[in-house]
C-alpha positions, 0 to 999 in steps of 0.5 A: 824561329825566324827573326822579325822587326815590330811596327805600330803607327802613330795613333797608338800611344806606347811607353818611349821606353820600348822605342828607345830599346828598339823593341818597336819602330813607330810610322808617321801619320799625317793631318791637316791644320789650317790648310797646312800638313803637318806629321806627326812621329811621336819625336823631335823629328815631327811636330810637338804634341804640346803645340799641337795641343795648342792649336786645338785649344785655339778651334784652328780647322784640322783633321787627319789623313789616312795612310795610302798604300804606296806610303805602306810600300815606302814604309816596309820596303826598305825592310823586305828588301833586305828580307827581314820580316815584321808585324805592325799594329795599325789604327782600328779599321773602325776609325781608319781606311789604313790598314785596310789601305796596309793590307793593300801594300803587303798582298803587292810586297809579298808578290816581289819578296815571297820569302819574307813575312809581312803582317799586319794587325788590326788593333780594332783600338786606339791611343793608349790602348793600342798601346797595350795590344804593342806591350803585348806584340812586344812580349810575346816576340821576347818569349820566343813566339813567331811571327804568326803565333805572335798575331794569333795571340793578339787577335784574341786578346784584344779583345780582351781590352778596353778604354773609355774617354771623356771629352770636354769639348762637343765641337770636336765631337761635331767635326768628327761625325760622331754628333749632330751640330744639334746634339752639340748645340744643346750639350753645351748650352747644358755642360754635358760632358760625352763619354765614349768607349770602343766597341768590339768592331773598332767603332765608337760609341757613346756609352753616357753623359755627364754635365761637368769634369767631376761627375764624368770622371766618377762613371770613369772610374766606375766602367774600370771597377765593372771590368778591370781585375782591380785585385791582381797587377796590371797596366793602365795607361791614361793618356790626355791632351796636354793636360797632366792634372786631370791624368793625376787626377785620375790616376789617384782615385785608380790608385786608390780602388786597384794599388796594384795597377802600374799606371803608365801617362801618356800624352794623347795622340794628335792624330785622336786628339784631332777628334776629341778635341782639348782636355780631352782624357782616355783610360786604357785596361785590360779585362778581366 
C-alpha cells in the first residue's frame, strides 16, 4: 500500500492525542474580530480558544473567512513535492466554500504532480462530529486501507453520524443568517433556546426550541436516545464554548443513559463558535 498523510482543517474538533502522536495534521483557518484577522491552529501558534470566547461574550463583531484555492495549494504542495500522497477532511460544503476551494487546488496540484494521490473529503459536518469522522479516517489507515478505500468508507460512514447543538445566544444565529432579526428579538424576550442539527446535505436545521437551558438539555438527551446505540460501546464528542460545567453536566446525563459511551469533551472550535455564540454546546455521535 502506498503510504499517505492525513489532514483535517480546524473546524473539526478531535482528541489532541491524535495530533500529538502524528496521526493527523491540522490545517489552520482564519477569522475576523473587530476588523482584525486572527488564525486558529488548535495549538500555541494561533489564538487561544479561551481568549476567543472572551471576545464572544463581549459580543465583539466577528466573522469567519474561507480557505482560498491558493492557500490550499500552499498547504499541500510541500508534501506533493516530496512525493507524499495525502487525504484531508474538510468542513461541510453546506456551511463553507473551503471544500470547493480545496477541490480546485487539488486539480491544479495533480497537473504538476500526477504520481501523487491527493484526496479531499467533504465531511458534511463540523466540530466534534467531524472529529468522529477523523477518528474513523485514522483507524482506517491504521488497518491498512488504501487512500481510495479510506475515502470510500468515509463517504458512507459520514451518513451514520449525528449531532445536535444547544445555542444560548440568538444574536449569534442572527449574525450568521440562520434566523431573522424578528425571530431573534422575540425569542430573546421569551427566553427561547434553539436546538440545531445537521441535515444529510451538510447544512444546519433548527429542529426544536425550548425555554431555558434545562429543558433544552432534556431534548438533546432524547435526540441522542432516539438515534444512538446506547447499549454498546461508542464514542461521543461534547464540544462547548468554554463552559466546562455545562459540558460535564451533559456528559453525566449521557453516562446515565449509556454507561458504555466513551465521552470526549473539547472546547468548540472558534471557526464554529463564531456562529453559535457563548454557552453553545454540541453533542456528536454515531447512530445505530
